[in-house]
Residue, then its C-alpha position, 0 to 999 in steps of 0.5 A: x187654872x193650875x195644871x193636873x199634877x201629871x201634867x206638871x211633872x211631864x213639863x217639869x222634866x222638859x227642856x223646853x219648857x218656858x216656866x214664865x210664860x208659862x204663868x203668864x198664860x195660867x194668869x189670862x186664863x183666869x179670866x173668862x166670861x164669869x170673871x172680867x175682872x179680878x184682882x191680882x189677889x184673885x189670880x192668886x189663889x186661883x192658879x196657886x202661884x205666890x202673890x210677888x210672882x203673880x205681881x210681876x206677871x202683871x205687871x208685864x202682862x199690863x206693860x205688853x197690853x194684856x191686861x189693863x188696870x181700872x176700877x181704880x188701879x184695884x181690878x184687872x182685866x183683859x186687854x185688846x191684844x187678847x182678843x187679837x188672839x182670840x179671833x186669830x184662833x177661831x179664824x184658824x178653825x173652820x169647823x166653827x164658821x163652817x158649822x154655823x149654818x146647822x147649828x144657827x137652824x137647830x137653835x132658830x127651830x128650836x128655840x134653844x141654844x146650840x153649841x159647839x166645843x174644845x177642850x181646855x183644861x178642866x173645861x171646854x171653852x166655846x169655838x161656836x153658839x148659836x141662839x133661838x131664844x132670847x131668854x137663854x142665858x146671854x154671857x155665854x159666847x164664843x170664846x166663854x169657858x164652862x166646866x166639864x164636870x157640870x156643862x152639857x157641852x162637857x158631858x157630851x164631850x165625855x160621851x164622845x171619848x172612848x173608856x180608857x179615854x175616859x177613865x183617864x179625864x175622870x182620874x184628872x178632873x177627881x184630882x184636880x177639884x175632888x169635891x166637885x168630880x163627888x157632886x156630879x161624878x153619878x149625875x154624869x153616869x146617868x146621863x151616859x147610860x142614858x146616852x147609850x140608849x138614846x145617843x144624846x145626853x141630858x143636863x137638868x140644872x147642873x150648869x144653872x138651876x132654870x136651864x135644861x141641856 
């Protein structure tokens, strides 16, 4: 997804920043649990990059194996090398494995799901995910990304920030998606009020209409 205007401005001043590499990574970030396959026109819309630029980037990523063609060459999906990078990243984050036993215990005891996430842009990426019930959404796995604005993981992240840090984040989220920010900020504010009183946030149906976190 496109980065914030502030981040773009800072990077334009950075002579060490390789724009072509950044754009290639931006293309890869378009894919996720909810977008397993995309066409080049889809990628162009998601990134805001010109179609010819997307074609060149995708061609290079296909040659290197990071994207593969399928469905009569109309669609692209991530290749195995991306999986290797993901596993290497998680392996380098020992907290994910250290937290797993306690997370699974909570998930099993309460027949729910417990997630450990880290911020990536406007979303939270799952570093660990444990489930204790078969009815919980199965498409949420390690590596999945959920929006900060509407997910329990995102709201928990917000709750853990200092006031000054929250203000910076809210400004970034507002610039990135003003419509969604306007929709969810009242719910987030209410959740933060409850957090101050109880020590936890409650998300009712914001990410999925039938799920309460």
